[in-house]
C-alpha positions, 0 to 999 in steps of 0.5 A: 500499499505504498508508493506507486500502488496508493498514487504517491507516484505523480504530482510531486513538487507541488506548487514548485517553480511556478514561473518555471510553469509558465515556460511549459504552459505555453507548450501545453497550450500549444498541445491542447489547443488542439482541443478546440478542433476536437471540441468541434466534434463533440455535439453541443452538450458535450461542448458547453460542458467543456467550454464551462469556465468556474464555478459548480458544474453538474453533468447529467450522463447516461451510459455511452454518452461520451462523459468520460470524454467530456471529462478529459477534454474539460482538463485539457482545456483547462490545462490550455487555459492556463491551471497548472496541472497540479491545481486540478484534481479529478477523482475516479471511481476505480483504478483502471478508471484513472489510469485511462483518464490519465493516459488520454490526458497524456496524449492529448497535453503530453507529460505535463498530464503526468503531474495531475492528482488523478486517483480514486478517493482511497489513493488521493486521500493516501497522498494528502495523508503522506503529506499533512498526515504528521499533523494529526499524529499519523507518521509518513510510512504508514501502512495501508491495512487493505479488506484482507489485512482488516479481516485478518486482523478481526479474526484475531482479535474476534478469536482472542476474545472468545467470540469466534462460534458467536460472530465473524470478522465479515459481520464486524468488518461490515458494521464498520464500512457502513459507519465509516462510509456515513461518518457514524461512530460504529458503536453507536450506528445500530439500532436504539439504546443497546443497539443491535445484536453486534453492538455488544462484540464490536463494543469490546472489537472496536477499541481492540481493533483501533489500538491495533491500527495505531500500533501497527502506524496502519490506517484501513480503507474508510480510515483513509477518508475519515482521517483526511476530513479531521485533517479538513478540520484541522487550523492550519492544514484545513484551510490548506486544503481547501486552497490546494485545487483550483478545480476538483472534477469527481466522476460517478457521481452518484456512487459517492457517499456522504463523507467522500461528498463531504470531502470533495465539498471542503477541497473545493470550498475556496474556489467552489470550482466542482464539477461533478458527473454522474447518472441519476439512473444508475447508483450501482454501490447503494449498498457500501453508502452511496448516496445517490441524493448526493446528485439529486440535492447538488443544487441546494448546496451549490444554488447558483449550480450550472446543470448539463445533460448529456442525453445522446447515447454513442454506444448502443445500436440504432434500434436501442 
């Protein structure tokens, strides 16, 4: 969970040499200038999304409507207009989508695109914690507990407590995940007073699990995002994170959960340049805490949002 695996390989030297950046901004601009010709090949709604300037933007895009193309061209246009690559954060839902987006941008804009922040929520949060985590007591060389590590740790703790015939590591992991995705305390997130059946076991296992993470200098997947939110509340680091990026773009926004939404709102709170792309008909992560209401209620948090619907499908046959 270190090095390239959590996205640390890119974007070093963030913000250094701004004068130096102007030199290559011209080269990038010339290269990305091709986007003007490419934009001409987009339909009217796609063009509007690519050319939107500052301020919140919501792109509602169904399957096959070219949303990835729109995101890539929008980023290329931001680079061409003088935004430095390290001032752009693009969040995707899978490592594969992040890799593809980076490759397309490098092909379009050259190596400058390598210096952008492109990655999943977890990879992005890991990078932020490597840089600033010490402010909340997290060493730079912290380990990342993946699901497998978590299962092993919980299994050992359950056995230690003598609960192995009463509850499984999978059940406890699911409760931790449910609470983590919603920013809740797993000890109080379930049921009324006394909680549900699992609460009696959680009360013993969760404190021990947290001690184990602290002892091993480790963070689990849910913790990566929760710890960055803790950084966001830090008196020194919080305001820096709020102004770190000039533009934040989120793909598959309908699949974000409440803590992820809270995070992107903080990271875009100074500029309010938040672009979200989502399909209001296809959230596939509701079981993992995804909150399609984030998409539907976006205009409540951003009343001045520009909303664009991509409705032309390029993937299906004419009959469909």
